[in-house]
Every structure is written in structure tokens, then in C-alpha cells.
N, C-alpha and C positions, 0 to 999 in steps of 0.2 A: 654688366655685360650679358647680353642675351643672344641666343642662337635662333636664327630665323628658320621656322619649320612650317610645313603645311598644316600641321595639327599640333597644338600644345606649344610649349616653349622651354628653353633652357637658359639659365643664367648662372654666372659665377658669383659666389658669395665672398664677403671679405675674408672669411676663413680660408679661402682657396678651394673650397669644395663646390660641387656643382648641384644645382637644384633643378628638378624637373617640374614643370607645371602642366597639368592636363586640363582639358576643356570640359567643364561640367555641362552636359546637354540640357539640363533643366534651367540653370541660371545663366548660361553662356559666359560664366566667369572662369578664369583660370585658377585651379586649385593646386597647391604644392603637394608633391609626393610626400609620403610619411617619413621618408628618410632622404638624406643627401648622399652624393656620390663622389668618389675620388676623382673621376675623370668625366669629361663631357660625353665621351662615347658610352660610358656606363649609364649616364642619365638618359641618353638617346635610346638605348636598348630598353630601358624601363618604360619610356613613353611608347615605344613601338608595341611592347607587350600589352600595355594598358589599353591602347587603342584596339588591338586585336581582341582582347577580352570583352571590351564594350561592344564591339561589333557582333561578337558571338553571344552576347547576353550573359556573360559569366564574370563580369567585372566586380571587383570588391568595392563596397561603399566605404571610401577612405574616411569620410567625416564621421560616420556612425562607428567605425572601427576605433576611433579615438575616444569614444565615450567610455566612462568607467562602468564596470559591471553593475554597480548599484542602479544605474539608470535603466537597466533592463529588468529589474526586479518587479516594478509595478505592473508592467505588461504581462509578465509571467504569472503574477498573482491572479490577474483577470482570467488567464487561460485555464486555471484549475478551480474556478469558483463553483463548478458543479460537482466537485468531489465531496466525499463525506467530511463533516467537520473535523473528525479526528485526524484524517489524512492531511487536510489543510493545515491543521495546527502543527503536525509533525514537520511539514515542509517549512513553516515559518520559524519554528524553533531551530531547525538545521541552518537556515539562512542566517538568523540573528546571532547564533552562538558560534558557528563554525565557518560558514562560507563568506559572509560579509567581512568579518575581521581579517580574513586572509586575502580576499580578492575584491572586496567592494570598491576600493579606490583605484584598482588597476585597470588601465585601458584594456578593452576586450582584445585588441590586436596584440597586446603584450603579454597575455597569459600563456605561459610556456608549459609543455608537458613535464619538464624537469621541476617546475614549481609545484605542479600538482603532485608529483612523486614525493617531493619533500613535505608537502602538506599532509598527505596520507601517512607517511612515515612518522611524522610528528604526532599525529593523533594516536597512532598505534603505541608509540613510546609513552604517551601521556596516560595510557590506560582507558582511552575512550572505547566503549563497547563496539563490537563488530557491527551491530545493527545501526548504531548512530554514525559510524564511519561510512557504511554503505549508503545510508540515507542522505548524508551530507554530500557525498560524491554524486549521488543521483540528482540532487537539486542543482549542483554546479553543471553537471553534464546536460541536463535539460535546458538550463539557461543558455548555455553555449550552443546547443542545437538550434535554438531560435536564431542566434546570430549567423549560423551556417545557412539556415533556410533563407534568411534575409540577405544573403551574400555579403555579409559584413566581414566574415572570415572564411577562408576556403576549406578549413578542416577543423574539427573539434579537437582541441589538445587533449581532452580526456581520453580520446580514442588512441592517442599515441603514448600514453603513460606506460611506464615499465613496472612500477611498483604494483603488486597484486593487492586487490582488496581482500580483506579478511573474509573467510567463509562464515556464513551464518550457521550457528549450530542447529541441527535438526533434532528436535526432541521427539523421541519415540513415545507416542501416546499410549499409556497403559490401558488395556481393555478390561473392564470390570465384568465379572460374572453376574448373573441375576442375583445370586446370593449376596455379593458384595454391594450391589446397588441397594438391596434391601437393608443391609447393615448400615450403609451411609445414610439412607433415608430415615431409619429409625433413630439415628443419632441426632437428628435435627430436633430443636426444641419446639419450634412452631409447627402447627399442623399444616399450614399452607406451604412451608418449606419442605415438608416431607413429600407433598404432591409435586412441588417444583423440581425436586431432585429426580423423581421418577419421570417427570415430563422431559427433562434434559436427557435422560438416559434412554428413554423409549420413544420420545418424539423427535429427538435430535435437534432441538431448537438452539440457536445461539442465545446466550444468557440475556443479551439486550432485547432480543425478540420476545423472550418469555416475560421479561419485566414490563413490556409494553402491551401485553395481551389485554383485551377488554372482553366483557361479557358477550358482546355481539359477535366476537370472533369464533365462538364455540357453537356448533350445531350438535346438541346432545342426542338428537334423534338419529342423524346420519353418522354420528361419532367423528365428525370432521372439525378441523381447526384451521382457520384462515389466518395466515401470518402476513400482516401488512406493514407493521412499523417496528422500529427498534429504538430503545432508549439508551443513550450513551452519555457519559460524562466527559466533557472536554474543558480542560483548564478550570475545573471546579464548577462549570455550568452544565446543567442537564439539558441535553439536546434530544428531542424526539423527532425522528424523521423516518424515511423509508428504510427498508432492509439493506443489508450490505450490498446486494446486487441491484437494489432499487426495484426488485420484482415482487409481486404478490404471489404466494403459493398456498395451496390448500392440501393438507395431509389428512389421512385417516388414522385415527388413534386406536390402540387396543381398547376394547369396550370397558375394561375395568378402569383404565386411566381416564377415559372419557367420563365415566360416572363420577370419579373423584373430582374432576374439574367442574362438572355440573353441580356437585354438592357445594363447591366453593362459590359458584356464581349465584346460588340461591340466597346467599347472604347479601346480595346487592339487588336493587330494584332497577336502576338505570342501565340501559344497554351499554352506555359508554363507561361504566364503572370498570376500574382495573381489577383483574383477577388476583394479581399479586401486588398488593399496595401497602403503604404505610398505614398506621392507625388512623390517620386523617384522610386517607383515600388518595394520596398523591403517589407518584412514581417512587419506587424504591431505587436506591443508588447501588450499583454493583459493588463499588468499593466498600461501602458500609455493610452490605449483605455478605460479602466475602469475609470481612473482618469479624462480624458478629455472629454469623450463622454457619457459613460453609466451612471455614478453616477449623473452628472448634469441633464441628461434627466429624470432619475427616480424621482429625487427631484422635478423637474418641473412638472412631471405628477402626483406627490403625491402618489407614489407607493413604498412600502418598500419591494423591491425585489432585487435579484442579478441575474447575467446572467444564473446561473445554474437553477434557478427557471423556466426559459423559457423552458428548456429541460423537466422538470417535467410537465409543462403545456402541451407540445406536447404529452407526454405519456398519460395524462388524456383525452385530446381531441381525441386521436386515439381510446381509449377505448370507449368514447362516440360515435364515428363514427362506432363502431361495430367491431373493431379489437380485436383479441384474445391476451392474454398476450404473447403468443409465437410470434405473429406478432409484438408486441411492442418491445420485446427483440431484434428481428432481425433488426427492424427499428433503434433503438437507439444504436445498437452495443454492447449490454451487453454480457459478457461472461457467466454470471449466471442468470438463470430465477428468482432466489430468489431476486436478486438486483432489478429487474423490479417489482416484486410483493411487496416488502417491502418498497421501497423508492420512486418509481416514479409513480406508478399507484394510485394516490390519487384522491378523488372525488372533482370535482370543485364545487364552490358555486352554489346552485340552482338545482343541479343534483338530489338530493333526492326528491324535489318537482316534477321534471319531471317524475321520476320513479313512484311516487305515482299517478300522473295523468294517466299514462299508465296502472297502476294496476286498477284504477277506471274503465277505459274503458274495460278491460278484465272482471271485475266482472259484468259489465252491460250486458254482453253477455248471462248471465244465464237466 
């Protein structure tokens, strides 16, 4: 039994419910609505709303909305192919271990905010770390954002969830004094690791950038270092590519540190030779360097620090030396000034007393 209409159609099913059929402008075929209705009038109202949405250009693509979420994953993978390998790997792990098992077979239109709430709560209860929960939710949210942009769903259910995501713990980076940097450096067994430690603390390089440095990157006359690449280990594979922000930067080093690096480069003839390399001249791996060199040295020196703390130390020492926050941003290679302000420019121990002494001197001028 069908209802005659100027647009679309309505028919009564054997179950007694009513089905609305809308006219696809591309194929000129009638497509059934995603749900049936208790009355003919309700089906008619749905058709009227559907036609209005199509005329306004805001109609939902009913066919695409019935696709399972996993059908959207390949396209999303292509969209982030320009990201760093480590970031891509983290997205793929989040999808494989957490998002796909929960939502991969679910039609996009059927993913509900309440389901997302239950999913987040289950991960919390299972002891999944805050970073992994936030990362998995981010992958799901961005996948569904694509469906919203393609007008497959009208709103992202992630935006309607009620369960709060866990807060990522913010670690306060300890700031080392020059004496502590010297103690850590001297605790290193290898001579090049002593120089590497000082380079991280006084040059502010990321460890991956330091491990990718080549002889040609150093200008011992101008005391400058050009940072072009970064070496990262992803899923056991060494990946050498651009820096974190994909930008090249040149920094000026303290003369003593420049001289130490120059002494290391004299051991190599080729401009492409790595400054900090394995015995065979290949890239050192951060994981192995951390295990065999850095961690034993910090324990010997009695310091509870990690390599990234040396970068924060450099930022604070630059501020102490009179650098502006913008100077520090450029030196460290941050894409965002906010990152420099909020994370790296911390006050080193004793700085407050130094400032108070200077204030006393100013007040004495009255």
C-alpha cells in the first residue's frame, strides 16, 4: 500500500508500520528511510523534513550513515599521512586496540553518546592510562568529525558525551643548575656522551635532533649549529626525518660547547658523518642510549631527571641570561609560544633569591 505524493512515497509494511521512501537526486531512485514509523502521518512528516533539508543543502546521506565505522578508517589514514611516524603509529595502535573493537562494526548513525560514555568508563575501570584513553577518544572523535563534515551524521556524538576524559598529568620539569649539569655529564662513561649531555642542557635540542646531527651541521667558526633532522624509533624501526615542527633552525652555541663539538667532528672526515654515532658510524637509538648511558649516569649523579628535563633547563637558563620568551621559542624550535610559556620557562632553584637581591639594590637607590 503506497501513498501518492508529489515527492517521495509512503507504503505500509506487513508488520503494520509505515515506510517512507525519498527520492535520491543522483540516481532518481527511491531510497527507504533508515527507520519505519507507527503512522502514515509520521512517515509523511519525515519526508517533508527530508525534502526541506535537501533543498537547504543540509540533508544527511542515509546510505553512508549505514556504513560501519571501520569503512571510514582507510580515508582517515590518508588524511594524516603527513604527520610524524610516531604520531601515525600512536593513532593506529589506538584504533586497533581500543576504537575498532568497540565501534568498528557499528553503523556510524547508530553510535550514541551513551555508548561512548560506557566505553570511556570501561577503559578507566580497566586501568588504561589517561594518555591512552585521551588518545583513543581523539581518534574516534576525528573519525566522526569526518562523517559530520560529509553530512552523514548531523552531530558528533563525542561532543554530547557526559563522562569526563581523565586529565593528563602535567609533570613539573626539574631545572638543573650548571653544577648539576656538570655532575651528570661527568657521570657519563663515554666522552661523546659527556658532550651530548651538555649540548642538551645548553643547546636545548630534542634528543632525536641531537642523535641526527652531522658534521656539516656545525660551523665551528661562527659557533652555530643547524638543526635539520631528527632520529626516532617507531615500532622498533629507526626513522630519520624532519624535526618535530618540520622546520630548520640555526642556533648559536656557547663557544666552549662549540669547541667540544668541533673536537668530536675532527674524528670524522666526511661532512655527512654523524657527530654522535655507534662504533660503526650508524645512528644511536634513544632507547638503548637511555638504558646504557643516561639512566646509569643520572643514578650515579643522584639526580631524578630525564633527558627532556635538560631541554627545560636550557629554556630557563636562557631566560636567566636575558632572552625573551620569543627568543627561547625560536631557540628550542617550538611551533607555539604557549608551549614555551607553559611548559619550558620554569624558574630554576635560587632564582627568586637572586631577583629579590636585585630588587633590594633598586630600592636602595631611593
